N, C-alpha and C positions, 0 to 999 in steps of 0.2 A: 503494499498500498503507498502510495505516496504523502498521504498528509492525513491529519485526523480524519476520522468519516465523518465526521455531524459536519465540521467546514468544510469538507469538498460537496458534501450533499449538498448545503446553504449555497453553495458557489454555483451548482449546474442552472443551466438555460435550457427548458424545455418549450417544445414544441408540439402541443397535441395535435394530431389530426383533424381534417375538419369532417370526416365520418366517424358516426359513432357507433355502437353497437346498441345501445336502448338513450333513449330521452330519460331524463331524471329531473322531475320539477322541484323546484325550489321547497322546502319544507315537508315534502314526501319523501318519507325513507326507501329506500332502495328494497326490493323483493328479498327476502333471503335465499342464498344461494344453499343448496344441500350438504350438508355436514357429515355425514356418513362418512367415517375414513374408512369402512372395511370394502367399500366397494371400488373399482377402477372411475376417477372423473375426469375430465377433460373440458378446457377453456378454450377460448379466442381470447387473447390477450394481445392488442392490437396486431403488429403483423405475426404474432406465433399463434402456436397450436400448442396448449401445453397438455400431456398426460400425466394424469399420476395413477399408479398404481396401486394397488387395494395398500391401504396401513399407515399414508401418509397424514399426517396431522391436521386437523382443518386450520390451526395457527400455521404450520409448515407451508401448506397449500397458499394461503395470504402471502405470507413472507416472501414464495416464490415467484408468484404473479406479482407482488409490488415492485420488487426488485428490477423483473426483470423487462416492465412496464417502463419502470422508471430508466435504464437501460437505453430503452428504445427511443424514448423522447427526446433523452439528452443528445444520441446520435443523430435522431433528426432534426434538431434544433441546428446541428451543425455541418451535416451533410443533407439536406431536402433532396440534391440534384440526384434522380438517378443514374447517373454515371459517375459516383463518388461513392457506390456500394460495399467496396473494399474498405475506403476511410469508415463509413458507415459502422463496418463491422468492428475495426478497431477500436472506436471510441466505446461501441456497446462492450465490451471487454474490458475495456479500461475502469468503466464504470462499477460492473461487477466487483473486479478485483478491489477497489477500493471500500466496497460496504460489506468485505466478509467472505467471498468467493474464491477459494483456492482452484485455478483453471488450468487446465492443459488444452494447448487448442492446436488443431493442422493448419494449413495452409490452406486455402483455396486450390483446386484442380479438377480439371473437366473429368464430367461423368461422361464415362461409354455405355453405350448398349449394343449388345447385338441387335441384326434386321437393320431394315429402311427407315423403320419407325422408332419415334423416340414418345415413350410416354412417360410422364411425370410422375402416374402413381408406383408403375413399376420400380422406376431408379428411387424412388423413397422408400419403398420396403426392401428394397435393393441393399442401400445403403443402411439402412436401421440393421438390418439383419448382420450384415460384414461388422457395422464398426460396431454395435454393441447388442449384439447377440439375437439369436434366432427367440430367443422368450418375449422379445419385447416386437415381434411384428403382429400377433396377435391383437395386443391393443389399439396399436397403430392402425392396422386394418378397419377393426372396428371404430374408429374415429372417424377415419376417411370415407368408408362407409355411410356413418349418419351424415355428415357434411355432405356426400351426394346424392344424396335423398331429399336434401333441402331442394326447394325449387330456386330457380335462376333471380328471382323476385324476392324471395325471403331477404327479410332487412338486415339480417346478419350478414349474410352471402355478399349481399351490394356493400356493406361497409368494407369486409374485408379483401372484394377483390378492388375496391378503387382506392383502399390505404396500401396494395400488398403491388400494384404493377402499373405501368401507363402504357401506351400501345404496343411499346418493342419492348422494355426493359423491365422485369420485376426480381421481387426478393421476398422470402419468408423464413422463418423457423419453423423447425418443427423439433419440441423440448420432450422428455419422457424423464421422470422424478421418480424414483422410489425412495422407503426410508427404512436403514435395516439398523438394528440396536442403537436406536436414537441419532443416528450419520444421515443426511438427507444427502445424496447424489442425484446430481441433474446430468443428463445425456443431451445433447442439443446439435442438430445437423442445420445447417444456413447455406439455402440457394440463392443462388443467381441465373435468374434467365434472360438471354437475348434474342431476338426472334423476329423474323420478317412479317409471321404469320399473326394471325389476330387472336387475342388470348379473352377466353372468356372467364373460364374455371381454371385459375394459377396450376389449383391440385392434380386437376385432370388434365392437364394441358397434352394435344400429342399433335406430334407434327413430321414431316418427314427430318432427318436428320440434320439433310444440309439446310436448313431454311433456321434451326434453332441450335445456340450454345447452352450449356447449363453446366453452371458449375455450383462446388460444394465446398462446406469445410466443417470439420465437426470437432466439439470438444467437452470434455469431461470434467466436468467440475463438484467440488465439494463445498456446502455452507460452514462457516465458521460459524456457530450459533450464539457464541459469547458477542462475538462483534457486531453480529448483528443487530443483537438484542438490544444495544447501547445505541446503534442509529435507527431503531424500528420507528421509531414516532416521530425523527426528522424526515425519515422516505415518507412516510405516511403525511406530513404537514406540508411537505414538497408538491406530490402530487396530489394534495387538496379532495374534495368532494367532488371534481370533475374527473379523477379515475376512475369509478364505477362505471362510467357509460364507454369503457372501453376494456372491458371485460365481461365476459359472457359464459356462461356453462352451458357446455354442450351436451344434452341428450345422447346417450350411447345406451 
């Protein structure tokens, strides 16, 4: 960490996207999210899809959703241009490191697939299996199927699509979280898409291989809960009430 976590968070500048997952009326509390920790859970978290394996406590789920949202909003303030996505990721990981995450990451590399057709869903599942283990494929498949079942006009899908890509450039993150012996581990894959084809649903994008380039990076990280406990309230204050508009549970 470069400096005191509270001072670091207080000095961040955030950029909230124009498109939210839900509207929050002043004075009206948000509907409570499901809190059963004995079930798999998944959430849209700005540009991220965060999946929690059964056993992650509600407090740890909230800490992860808040900290990854903070990192995204800080990176988005500095690098709003889709051409600067790799710098965006550098800032993203910098923020996480400064609030208590220990991170091991790999540089971006091009995603290669067999055959003449590139399909994003297959690339996602292949990467998850290779980087994090086959045990995670089932929950990711379940989450992707749940999202695919939503109509193109679903308000959550509309917001996710607008937040993750422009005409020919896009990015999103896929995160998997587990808690073992009170230790919280986050496995994340980031994807960058460049294409001359029209993108309607980025998670299910497909095209001829020559019309699209997709690169990905992975990171494995653990949360220092003692460090994050010191900065938790500062993170919540920095995000403010508006943050709840950019986190939405996915029914799986």
